PAFI-61279 format. One record per residue (C-alpha): residue in one letter; x, z, y. Coordinates in Angstrom, 1 decimal, padded with zeros to 4 digits. Each point is the difference from the previous one (the first is absolute). Layout:
<recs>
(rec 'A', (X, Z, Y))
...
</recs>
This chain:
<recs>
(rec 'M', (000.0, 000.0, 000.0))
(rec 'M', (002.8, 000.9, 002.4))
(rec 'I', (001.9, -003.2, -000.9))
(rec 'L', (-003.1, -002.1, 000.8))
(rec 'S', (-000.5, 001.8, 003.3))
(rec 'T', (003.6, -000.6, 000.9))
(rec 'I', (-000.3, -003.7, -000.9))
(rec 'T', (-003.1, -000.3, 002.1))
(rec 'C', (001.7, 001.6, 003.0))
(rec 'Y', (002.9, -002.3, -000.3))
(rec 'K', (-002.4, -003.0, -000.1))
(rec 'L', (-001.8, 001.2, 003.1))
(rec 'L', (003.3, 000.6, 001.8))
(rec 'V', (001.1, -003.6, -000.9))
(rec 'I', (-003.2, -001.4, 001.3))
(rec 'V', (000.3, 002.0, 003.3))
(rec 'I', (003.6, -001.2, 000.5))
(rec 'V', (-000.8, -003.6, -000.7))
(rec 'A', (-003.0, 000.1, 002.3))
(rec 'E', (002.1, 001.6, 002.8))
(rec 'C', (002.7, -002.7, -000.5))
(rec 'F', (-002.6, -002.7, 000.2))
(rec 'C', (-001.3, 001.4, 003.3))
(rec 'I', (003.5, 000.3, 001.5))
(rec 'M', (001.2, -003.4, -001.1))
(rec 'G', (-003.2, -001.8, 001.0))
(rec 'K', (-000.7, 002.1, 003.0))
(rec 'I', (-003.7, -000.1, -000.8))
(rec 'Y', (-002.5, 002.7, -000.3))
(rec 'I', (-003.5, -000.1, -001.3))
(rec 'V', (-002.3, 001.9, 002.3))
(rec 'T', (-003.4, 001.0, -001.0))
(rec 'R', (-002.7, 001.8, 002.0))
(rec 'K', (-002.3, 002.5, -001.8))
(rec 'K', (-003.4, 000.8, 001.3))
(rec 'R', (-000.4, 003.6, 001.1))
(rec 'G', (-001.3, 002.2, -002.8))
(rec 'S', (-000.9, -002.9, -002.3))
(rec 'G', (003.3, -000.8, -001.8))
(rec 'N', (-000.9, -003.7, 000.2))
(rec 'L', (002.0, -002.7, 001.7))
(rec 'S', (-001.5, -000.9, 003.4))
(rec 'T', (-000.9, -003.7, 000.5))
(rec 'N', (-001.8, 000.5, 003.3))
(rec 'G', (002.9, -000.3, 002.4))
(rec 'L', (000.8, 003.6, 000.6))
(rec 'L', (003.7, -000.5, -000.4))
(rec 'R', (000.2, -003.7, 000.8))
(rec 'P', (-002.3, -000.5, 002.9))
(rec 'W', (000.1, -003.8, -000.2))
(rec 'Y', (-001.0, -000.8, -003.6))
(rec 'S', (-000.6, 001.8, -003.3))
(rec 'E', (001.9, -000.1, -003.2))
(rec 'E', (000.9, 002.8, -002.4))
(rec 'T', (003.7, -000.2, 000.3))
(rec 'T', (002.3, -001.3, 002.7))
(rec 'I', (003.7, -000.9, -000.3))
(rec 'L', (002.1, 001.1, 003.0))
(rec 'N', (003.5, -000.5, 001.0))
(rec 'N', (001.9, 003.3, 000.0))
(rec 'T', (001.1, 000.2, 003.6))
(rec 'G', (-001.7, 003.3, 001.1))
(rec 'N', (-001.8, -001.8, 002.8))
(rec 'F', (-001.0, -003.2, -001.9))
(rec 'N', (002.2, -002.1, 002.2))
(rec 'R', (-002.4, 000.7, 002.9))
(rec 'D', (000.8, 002.2, 003.0))
(rec 'H', (-003.3, 001.8, -000.1))
(rec 'G', (001.5, 003.4, -000.7))
(rec 'N', (-000.6, 002.1, -003.1))
(rec 'I', (-001.5, 003.5, 000.2))
(rec 'P', (002.4, 002.7, -001.3))
(rec 'E', (-001.2, 002.2, -002.8))
(rec 'T', (-000.4, 003.0, 002.3))
(rec 'S', (-001.8, -001.9, 002.8))
(rec 'T', (-003.6, 000.8, 000.9))
(rec 'K', (-000.1, -001.8, 003.3))
(rec 'S', (-003.1, -002.2, 000.6))
(rec 'R', (000.4, -003.1, 002.1))
(rec 'V', (-002.9, -001.6, 001.9))
(rec 'N', (000.8, -003.2, 001.7))
(rec 'Y', (-001.3, -001.3, 003.2))
(rec 'S', (-002.4, -002.5, -001.4))
(rec 'G', (-002.1, 002.6, -001.8))
(rec 'N', (001.1, 000.1, -003.6))
(rec 'D', (000.9, 003.3, -001.7))
(rec 'N', (003.1, -000.2, -002.3))
(rec 'N', (-000.5, 003.6, -001.2))
(rec 'N', (-002.3, -001.2, -002.8))
(rec 'I', (002.8, -001.7, -001.9))
(rec 'H', (002.6, 002.6, 000.8))
(rec 'N', (-002.3, 002.7, -001.5))
(rec 'G', (000.1, -001.8, -003.3))
(rec 'R', (003.7, -000.5, -000.1))
(rec 'D', (000.5, 002.5, -002.9))
(rec 'D', (-001.6, -002.6, -002.2))
(rec 'I', (002.6, -002.6, 000.7))
(rec 'I', (003.0, -000.1, -002.3))
(rec 'I', (003.1, -000.8, 002.0))
(rec 'P', (003.3, 001.8, -000.6))
(rec 'G', (001.1, 002.2, 002.9))
(rec 'K', (-002.6, -001.2, 002.5))
(rec 'Y', (-003.6, -000.6, 000.4))
(rec 'A', (-001.3, -003.1, 001.8))
(rec 'W', (-002.9, -002.4, 000.4))
(rec 'I', (000.3, -003.7, -000.7))
(rec 'P', (-000.2, -002.0, 003.2))
(rec 'Y', (-000.5, -003.5, -001.5))
(rec 'P', (-001.6, -001.8, -002.9))
(rec 'V', (002.5, 000.3, -002.8))
(rec 'K', (000.9, -003.4, -001.4))
(rec 'R', (-000.9, -000.9, -003.5))
(rec 'K', (000.9, -003.7, -000.3))
(rec 'P', (-000.1, -002.9, 002.3))
(rec 'N', (-003.2, -002.1, -000.1))
(rec 'G', (000.6, -001.9, 003.3))
(rec 'P', (001.3, -001.2, 002.2))
(rec 'F', (-002.8, 000.3, 002.5))
(rec 'T', (000.4, -001.8, 003.3))
(rec 'L', (-001.7, 000.2, 003.4))
(rec 'K', (-000.7, -003.1, 002.0))
(rec 'T', (000.0, 000.7, 003.7))
(rec 'S', (-002.3, -001.7, 002.5))
(rec 'D', (002.8, -002.3, 001.1))
(rec 'G', (000.5, -001.2, -003.6))
(rec 'L', (003.1, 002.1, -000.9))
(rec 'V', (000.1, 001.1, -003.6))
(rec 'I', (001.5, 003.5, -000.4))
(rec 'K', (000.8, 001.8, -003.2))
(rec 'Y', (-002.1, 003.2, -000.1))
(rec 'T', (001.1, 001.7, -003.3))
(rec 'N', (000.5, -000.6, -003.7))
(rec 'Y', (-002.0, 003.1, -000.9))
(rec 'T', (-003.7, -000.2, 000.4))
(rec 'F', (-001.9, 003.3, 000.2))
(rec 'F', (-003.4, 000.3, 001.6))
(rec 'P', (-001.9, 002.8, 001.9))
(rec 'L', (-001.7, 002.5, -002.2))
(rec 'T', (-003.1, 000.2, 002.1))
(rec 'F', (-001.5, -003.4, -000.4))
(rec 'N', (-001.7, 001.2, -003.3))
(rec 'S', (000.5, 003.7, -000.3))
(rec 'S', (-002.8, 002.5, 000.3))
(rec 'Y', (-001.1, 001.9, 003.1))
(rec 'I', (000.4, 003.8, -000.2))
(rec 'I', (-002.3, 000.4, 003.0))
(rec 'N', (-002.2, -002.8, 001.2))
(rec 'N', (-002.6, -000.2, 002.8))
(rec 'P', (-001.5, -003.5, -000.5))
(rec 'N', (-002.7, 000.4, 002.6))
(rec 'I', (002.2, 000.3, 003.1))
(rec 'C', (-000.9, -003.5, 001.3))
(rec 'R', (-003.4, -000.5, -001.7))
(rec 'D', (-002.2, 001.5, 002.7))
(rec 'V', (001.1, -002.5, 002.6))
(rec 'K', (-001.0, -003.6, -000.4))
(rec 'N', (002.5, -001.5, 002.6))
(rec 'L', (002.9, 002.4, 000.2))
(rec 'T', (002.4, -000.7, 002.8))
(rec 'F', (003.0, 002.1, -001.3))
(rec 'L', (001.1, 001.7, -003.1))
(rec 'I', (002.8, 002.3, 001.1))
(rec 'M', (002.3, 000.2, -003.1))
(rec 'V', (002.3, 003.0, 000.3))
(rec 'H', (003.1, 000.7, -002.1))
(rec 'T', (000.1, 003.8, -000.2))
(rec 'A', (001.7, 002.6, -002.2))
(rec 'V', (-002.1, 002.3, -002.2))
(rec 'P', (000.8, 003.3, 001.9))
(rec 'H', (-000.5, -001.6, 003.5))
(rec 'F', (-003.5, 001.7, 000.5))
(rec 'I', (000.6, 000.6, 003.7))
(rec 'Q', (001.1, -003.5, 000.8))
(rec 'R', (-003.1, -001.4, -001.7))
(rec 'Q', (-002.3, 002.3, 001.9))
(rec 'E', (001.6, -000.8, 003.3))
(rec 'L', (-000.8, -003.7, -000.6))
(rec 'R', (-003.6, 000.7, -001.0))
(rec 'E', (-000.5, 002.1, 003.2))
(rec 'T', (001.6, -002.5, 002.4))
(rec 'W', (000.2, -003.8, 000.2))
(rec 'A', (-000.8, -000.7, -003.7))
(rec 'N', (-003.3, 001.9, 000.0))
(rec 'P', (-002.5, -002.3, -001.8))
(rec 'R', (-002.7, 001.1, 002.5))
(rec 'L', (002.1, -000.9, 003.1))
(rec 'L', (-001.0, -003.6, 000.8))
(rec 'K', (-003.3, -001.4, 001.2))
(rec 'S', (000.3, -003.8, 000.0))
(rec 'H', (002.5, -000.1, -002.9))
(rec 'S', (000.3, 002.0, -003.2))
(rec 'S', (002.9, 001.5, -001.9))
(rec 'R', (000.6, 001.9, -003.2))
(rec 'I', (003.2, 001.8, -001.1))
(rec 'L', (001.7, -000.1, -003.4))
(rec 'F', (002.8, 002.4, -000.9))
(rec 'L', (002.3, -001.1, -002.8))
(rec 'V', (002.0, 002.5, -002.0))
(rec 'G', (001.8, 000.2, -003.3))
(rec 'R', (000.1, 002.7, -002.6))
(rec 'T', (001.3, 003.5, 000.5))
(rec 'E', (001.1, 002.4, -002.8))
(rec 'N', (-000.9, 003.0, 002.2))
(rec 'E', (-003.4, 001.1, -001.4))
(rec 'T', (-000.9, 002.1, 003.0))
(rec 'V', (000.7, -002.9, 002.4))
(rec 'Q', (-002.0, -002.3, -002.3))
(rec 'R', (-003.0, 002.3, 000.0))
(rec 'S', (000.1, 000.1, 003.8))
(rec 'L', (000.2, -003.8, 000.1))
(rec 'E', (-003.1, -000.2, -002.2))
(rec 'T', (-001.9, 002.4, 002.2))
(rec 'E', (001.0, -002.0, 003.0))
(rec 'S', (-001.1, -003.2, -001.7))
(rec 'K', (-003.4, 001.5, -000.8))
(rec 'Q', (-000.5, 001.0, 003.6))
(rec 'F', (001.1, -003.1, 001.8))
(rec 'Q', (-000.3, -002.7, -002.8))
(rec 'D', (002.8, -002.1, 001.5))
(rec 'I', (002.9, 000.6, -002.4))
(rec 'V', (001.3, -002.3, -002.8))
(rec 'Q', (002.7, 001.3, -002.4))
(rec 'G', (002.0, -002.3, -002.2))
(rec 'D', (001.7, 000.9, -003.3))
(rec 'F', (003.6, 000.0, 001.2))
(rec 'I', (002.3, 002.7, 001.4))
(rec 'D', (-000.5, 000.4, 003.8))
(rec 'D', (003.6, -000.8, 001.1))
(rec 'Y', (001.8, -002.0, 002.7))
(rec 'H', (001.2, -002.5, -002.5))
(rec 'N', (-003.5, -000.6, -001.3))
(rec 'L', (-001.5, -001.2, 003.2))
(rec 'T', (-000.3, -003.6, -001.3))
(rec 'H', (-002.2, 001.3, -002.8))
(rec 'K', (-002.1, 001.8, 002.6))
(rec 'G', (-000.4, -003.2, 002.1))
(rec 'V', (-001.0, -002.1, -003.0))
(rec 'L', (-002.5, 002.7, -000.9))
(rec 'G', (-001.5, -000.4, 003.4))
(rec 'Y', (-000.1, -003.8, -000.3))
(rec 'R', (-001.7, 000.4, -003.4))
(rec 'W', (-002.6, 002.6, 001.3))
(rec 'I', (-000.9, -002.3, 003.0))
(rec 'T', (-000.4, -002.9, -002.4))
(rec 'E', (-002.3, 002.0, -002.2))
(rec 'Y', (-002.0, 002.1, 002.5))
(rec 'C', (000.4, -001.2, 003.6))
(rec 'Q', (-000.2, -003.7, 000.4))
(rec 'N', (-002.7, 000.5, 002.7))
(rec 'A', (002.7, 001.1, 002.5))
(rec 'K', (001.2, -002.5, 002.5))
(rec 'F', (003.4, 001.6, 000.7))
(rec 'I', (002.4, 002.3, -001.8))
(rec 'L', (002.0, 002.3, 002.3))
(rec 'K', (002.8, 001.5, -002.1))
(rec 'I', (001.8, 003.1, 001.4))
(rec 'D', (002.0, 003.0, -001.1))
(rec 'D', (-001.5, 003.4, 000.4))
(rec 'D', (002.2, 000.9, 003.0))
(rec 'V', (-001.1, -003.0, 002.2))
(rec 'F', (-002.3, 000.2, 002.9))
(rec 'V', (-001.9, -003.2, 000.9))
(rec 'N', (-001.8, -000.7, 003.3))
(rec 'I', (-002.9, -001.5, -001.9))
(rec 'F', (-001.7, -001.0, 003.3))
(rec 'R', (002.9, -002.2, 001.1))
(rec 'V', (000.2, -001.5, -003.5))
(rec 'I', (-003.6, -001.1, 000.3))
(rec 'H', (000.4, -001.1, 003.6))
(rec 'T', (003.3, -001.8, -000.1))
(rec 'L', (001.0, -000.7, -003.6))
(rec 'L', (-003.1, -001.1, -001.9))
(rec 'P', (-000.6, -002.9, 002.4))
(rec 'I', (003.3, -001.7, -001.2))
(rec 'F', (-001.5, -000.4, -003.5))
(rec 'K', (-002.0, -003.2, -000.2))
(rec 'K', (-002.6, -000.3, -002.7))
(rec 'G', (001.6, -000.8, -003.4))
(rec 'E', (003.5, 000.3, 001.4))
(rec 'R', (002.6, 001.5, -002.4))
(rec 'K', (002.0, 002.1, 002.4))
(rec 'I', (001.7, 003.4, -000.3))
(rec 'A', (000.8, 002.0, 003.2))
(rec 'C', (002.8, 002.5, 000.1))
(rec 'R', (003.3, 000.8, 001.5))
(rec 'L', (002.0, -002.5, -001.9))
(rec 'N', (003.2, 000.6, -001.9))
(rec 'K', (002.4, -003.0, 000.2))
(rec 'R', (003.4, -000.3, -001.5))
(rec 'V', (000.1, 003.5, -001.5))
(rec 'I', (003.2, 001.1, -001.6))
(rec 'M', (-000.4, 000.4, -003.8))
(rec 'Y', (001.9, 003.2, -000.8))
(rec 'R', (001.6, 000.3, -003.5))
(rec 'Q', (000.7, 003.7, 000.3))
(rec 'G', (-001.7, 003.0, 001.5))
(rec 'K', (-003.7, 000.9, 000.5))
(rec 'F', (-001.2, -003.5, 000.3))
(rec 'A', (002.3, -001.6, -002.6))
(rec 'V', (-001.2, -003.2, -001.7))
(rec 'D', (001.3, -000.6, -003.5))
(rec 'P', (002.6, -002.7, -000.2))
(rec 'D', (-002.1, -001.9, -002.5))
(rec 'Y', (-002.5, -000.6, 002.8))
(rec 'F', (000.9, -002.9, 002.4))
(rec 'P', (003.6, -000.1, -001.3))
(rec 'G', (002.5, -001.0, 002.7))
(rec 'L', (-002.3, 000.5, 002.9))
(rec 'N', (000.8, 002.5, 002.8))
(rec 'Y', (-003.4, -000.3, 001.7))
(rec 'F', (-003.6, 000.0, -001.2))
(rec 'P', (-000.9, -003.7, -000.4))
(rec 'L', (-003.5, 000.3, 001.5))
(rec 'T', (-001.6, 001.2, 003.2))
(rec 'Y', (-002.3, 003.0, -000.7))
(rec 'C', (-002.0, 002.8, 001.6))
(rec 'P', (001.1, 003.6, 000.1))
(rec 'G', (-002.8, 002.1, -001.5))
(rec 'P', (-001.0, 002.5, 002.7))
(rec 'F', (-002.4, -002.4, 001.7))
(rec 'V', (-001.2, -003.3, -001.5))
(rec 'L', (-003.3, -001.8, 000.8))
(rec 'M', (-001.2, -002.8, -002.2))
(rec 'P', (-003.2, -001.7, -001.0))
(rec 'M', (-001.5, 001.3, -003.3))
(rec 'S', (-000.3, -003.6, -001.3))
(rec 'I', (003.7, -000.2, -000.9))
(rec 'V', (000.1, 003.3, -001.8))
(rec 'P', (-001.6, -001.1, -003.3))
(rec 'E', (002.5, -002.9, -000.1))
(rec 'M', (003.0, 002.3, 000.5))
(rec 'F', (-001.4, 002.3, -002.7))
(rec 'E', (-000.1, -002.9, -002.4))
(rec 'A', (003.5, -001.0, 001.0))
(rec 'A', (001.3, 003.6, -000.8))
(rec 'K', (-000.8, -000.7, -003.6))
(rec 'T', (002.5, -002.8, -000.2))
(rec 'V', (002.6, 000.8, 002.7))
(rec 'P', (002.7, 002.5, -001.2))
(rec 'F', (000.0, 003.5, 001.4))
(rec 'H', (002.2, 000.9, 002.9))
(rec 'W', (000.3, 003.7, 001.0))
(rec 'I', (000.3, -000.7, 003.7))
(rec 'D', (-003.7, 000.1, 000.6))
(rec 'D', (-000.2, -001.5, 003.4))
(rec 'F', (002.0, -003.0, -001.1))
(rec 'Y', (-002.1, -000.5, -003.2))
(rec 'L', (-003.5, 000.7, 001.4))
(rec 'F', (000.4, -001.7, 003.4))
(rec 'G', (002.7, -002.5, -000.7))
(rec 'V', (000.3, -001.2, -003.6))
(rec 'L', (-003.7, -000.1, -000.8))
(rec 'P', (-001.1, -001.7, 003.3))
(rec 'N', (002.8, -002.5, -000.7))
(rec 'E', (-001.3, -000.6, -003.5))
(rec 'I', (-003.6, -000.7, 000.9))
(rec 'R', (001.2, -002.4, 002.8))
(rec 'R', (-001.5, -001.0, 003.4))
(rec 'V', (000.3, 003.5, 001.4))
(rec 'L', (001.1, 000.3, 003.7))
(rec 'F', (001.6, 003.0, 001.6))
(rec 'F', (-000.9, 001.2, 003.5))
(rec 'A', (002.8, 002.1, 001.5))
(rec 'L', (-001.1, 003.1, 001.9))
(rec 'T', (002.2, 001.7, 002.5))
(rec 'D', (-002.1, 003.0, 001.0))
(rec 'V', (000.4, 001.9, -003.3))
(rec 'N', (002.1, 003.2, 000.5))
(rec 'N', (002.3, 001.4, -002.6))
(rec 'S', (001.2, 003.2, 001.8))
(rec 'E', (-002.1, 003.1, 000.5))
(rec 'E', (002.1, 001.2, 002.8))
(rec 'T', (-000.5, -003.2, 002.0))
(rec 'A', (-003.7, -000.1, -000.9))
(rec 'L', (-000.6, 003.5, 001.3))
(rec 'K', (001.6, -000.8, 003.3))
(rec 'C', (-002.3, -003.0, 000.2))
(rec 'Y', (-003.2, 001.7, -000.9))
(rec 'L', (000.7, 003.2, 002.0))
(rec 'G', (001.0, -002.0, 003.1))
(rec 'D', (-002.1, -000.7, 003.0))
(rec 'K', (-000.9, -003.5, -000.9))
(rec 'P', (-002.0, -001.3, -003.0))
(rec 'C', (002.2, -000.6, -003.0))
(rec 'N', (-000.6, -003.5, -001.4))
(rec 'Y', (001.6, 000.3, -003.4))
(rec 'L', (-002.2, -001.5, -002.8))
(rec 'A', (001.6, 002.5, -002.4))
(rec 'A', (002.5, 002.9, 000.1))
(rec 'Y', (001.6, 002.4, -002.3))
(rec 'G', (-001.4, 003.6, 000.0))
(rec 'W', (001.4, 001.9, -002.9))
(rec 'T', (000.2, 003.5, 001.7))
(rec 'P', (-003.2, 002.0, -000.6))
(rec 'G', (-002.3, -000.1, 003.0))
(rec 'V', (001.6, -003.0, 001.6))
(rec 'M', (-002.8, -002.3, -001.2))
(rec 'Y', (-002.4, 002.0, 002.1))
(rec 'K', (002.2, -000.3, 003.1))
(rec 'Y', (000.0, -003.8, -000.4))
(rec 'W', (-003.8, 000.1, -000.6))
(rec 'N', (-000.7, 002.1, 003.1))
(rec 'S', (002.1, -002.3, 002.1))
(rec 'T', (-001.7, -003.1, -001.3))
(rec 'L', (-003.5, 001.4, 000.7))
(rec 'N', (000.9, 001.1, 003.5))
(rec 'K', (002.1, -002.9, 001.1))
(rec 'H', (-001.8, -002.9, -001.7))
(rec 'K', (-003.5, 000.9, 001.1))
(rec 'E', (-001.2, -003.5, 000.5))
(rec 'L', (000.9, -001.1, -003.5))
(rec 'V', (-001.3, 003.3, -001.5))
(rec 'E', (-003.3, -000.5, 001.8))
(rec 'K', (-000.2, -003.6, -001.3))
(rec 'Y', (000.8, 000.7, -003.6))
(rec 'A', (-000.6, 003.7, -000.8))
(rec 'I', (-003.4, 001.4, -000.9))
(rec 'N', (000.0, 003.0, 002.3))
(rec 'Q', (003.0, 000.4, 002.4))
(rec 'N', (-001.0, 003.5, 001.3))
(rec 'S', (-000.4, 001.5, -003.5))
(rec 'L', (003.3, -001.5, -001.1))
(rec 'V', (001.8, 001.6, 003.0))
(rec 'M', (-001.7, 003.3, -000.7))
(rec 'E', (000.9, 000.0, -003.7))
(rec 'S', (003.5, -001.1, 000.8))
(rec 'S', (000.6, 002.7, 002.6))
(rec 'L', (-000.6, 002.6, -002.8))
(rec 'K', (003.1, -001.4, -001.8))
(rec 'K', (002.4, 000.4, 002.8))
</recs>
């Protein structure tokens, strides 16, 4: 019995040594993600936010050849980025990720095998290599965790659907939008509804609060993907899908982040008239000739657009984008066949419009990207004429709103239901 046990131990030791040598020589690790409490392999994108498979082969570099920064074993710091996506969800689950010495999350789709190449053809006829590896957004056919399908149904001719990219724990930001310029009861000659898009959280308390909020306001849609900065493309495609399924009665889609204030009266008065009937146009503050970083926070995998130093397409930054609803179903269909790119603005407002063709861009100059500058403008003596401005500090949205109501009285009187009651309500938020 002792001899058999000794032989068995030696066999196990040999197996361990051989396996370790294989890992060192090949510099490859198999990483698997287990579901909490279930013991089963997760195939719903908890570890790999971009697509789902049971095992993933990684290069053993500690940071996956990406300069996104791993989280040390002892770190408990949560990071919330400016565009409203909580990275804490993935970091809370890092104990389930098997990586020697460090814990990390995976910032890109991990390559299995080439099934490309896939190319992009620009509007001027230039053909550009996109990537050899074709992965697609999770959200064009995944289930909704929370859905409110009736957001648009009570309005026959809806002027705006305000589509907001927000993070699960941003309860205050969502409420500030509901109580100011995005209030669905605000307009008298036009109509608007608001849609908040979120991903999944593993924090059960936060999830319950989100479900309570959804029951109260019925304006939240939650997709089945981790709510993370690198999953914003999934969030955007989820929005395109939801609009295609539930809100084709809207004339315009106004996409914003949850820290953006919009002078909705100026949008109606000055921006809507540039859209002619049937015109395929997107209005935003355009990004042209944007550097394509290969390292750092915004790193693009070298397998995407190899040899290029700049993004090959003009595209819209995501904080403020206005477009006709009519092009959204086409872009959603395109997302089923155009490979995923994690830079969401580039994919949602550059690659997909390029793919469906005949989409024009209208460049805006009065979209602000500095809260400090915007505050000086709104709190100054003169009316502030920004169409949109950042307002990520709690309470700043109300300051912008009060200034708009008091200094744009002619537009407020023309488009708002009751100017006096709005001013009275807003004064309570100062």
